[in-house]
C-alpha positions as CSV (number, residue, x, y, z in Angstrom):
1,M,-3.6,-13.9,3.0
2,H,-5.6,-13.8,0.1
3,S,-8.2,-11.7,1.6
4,T,-5.7,-9.5,2.7
5,A,-4.4,-9.5,-0.6
6,T,-7.7,-8.9,-2.3
7,G,-8.1,-5.6,0.4
8,V,-4.5,-4.4,-0.2
9,D,-5.7,-4.3,-4.4
10,L,-8.2,-2.7,-3.5
11,T,-6.7,0.1,-1.9
12,G,-4.3,0.5,-4.5
13,N,-6.6,0.7,-6.8
14,R,-9.0,3.3,-5.1
15,T,-5.7,5.3,-4.4
16,P,-6.9,9.1,-5.9
17,R,-5.1,10.3,-8.7
18,F,-5.3,13.9,-9.9
19,E,-6.1,14.3,-13.5
20,G,-7.6,17.0,-15.0
21,W,-11.1,16.2,-14.6
22,N,-11.0,16.1,-10.8
23,L,-9.1,19.3,-10.1
24,A,-12.6,20.9,-9.8
25,P,-12.7,20.3,-6.1
26,L,-9.0,22.3,-6.0
27,A,-10.5,25.6,-7.9
28,G,-10.1,27.7,-4.8
29,V,-6.7,26.7,-4.1
30,P,-3.7,28.9,-5.4
31,L,-1.3,28.3,-8.3
32,I,1.0,27.3,-5.4
33,G,-1.3,24.4,-4.0
34,L,-1.8,22.9,-7.9
35,M,1.7,22.5,-7.9
36,F,1.9,19.6,-5.4
37,V,-0.5,17.6,-7.6
38,G,2.8,15.9,-9.4
39,R,4.3,15.4,-5.9
40,L,0.9,14.0,-5.1
41,N,0.0,11.7,-8.2
42,T,3.8,10.5,-7.3
43,I,3.0,9.0,-4.2
44,A,-0.1,7.3,-5.9
45,D,1.8,5.9,-8.8
46,T,4.0,4.5,-5.9
47,W,1.1,3.4,-3.5
48,R,-0.6,1.7,-6.4
49,D,3.0,0.1,-7.4
50,T,3.8,-1.1,-3.5
51,S,0.5,-2.6,-3.2
52,G,0.8,-4.5,-6.0
53,I,3.9,-6.2,-4.9
54,L,2.4,-6.6,-1.7
55,S,-0.6,-8.2,-2.9
56,N,1.5,-10.5,-5.1
57,V,3.6,-11.4,-2.1
58,L,0.2,-12.2,0.3
59,R,-0.9,-14.3,-2.6
60,D,2.4,-16.1,-4.0
61,D,4.1,-16.6,-0.8
62,S,1.6,-17.0,2.0
63,D,3.3,-20.4,3.3
64,K,6.5,-19.0,3.9
65,I,5.4,-15.6,5.5
66,T,3.1,-18.1,8.2
67,R,6.3,-20.4,8.4
68,S,8.9,-17.5,9.1
69,A,6.1,-15.9,11.7
70,A,6.1,-19.1,13.6
71,N,9.9,-19.4,13.3
72,Y,10.1,-15.9,14.9
73,R,7.4,-16.8,17.2
74,A,9.3,-20.0,18.7
75,A,12.8,-18.1,18.9
76,N,11.2,-15.3,21.0
77,M,9.8,-17.9,23.5
78,D,13.3,-19.7,23.1
79,S,15.0,-16.6,24.2
80,G,12.8,-16.2,27.3
81,R,10.8,-13.2,25.5
82,P,6.7,-13.4,26.1
């Protein structure tokens, strides 16, 4: 779980966010396209926050997640489902 948490952290930290310096690739995009930069940044910020929460859960509560999965599997087997 710790390596998964590290992977989630990396994806959160590497999520692109459009700032003034990296808008150059969008220079050919019409002004309407640039209006979506704020939306893209909001999505990037939300993903960064969410990935932080998920990585903390994976690190701090990995025992609970493992037990919950085992309980779910046992209950699923008891019900006759594969």
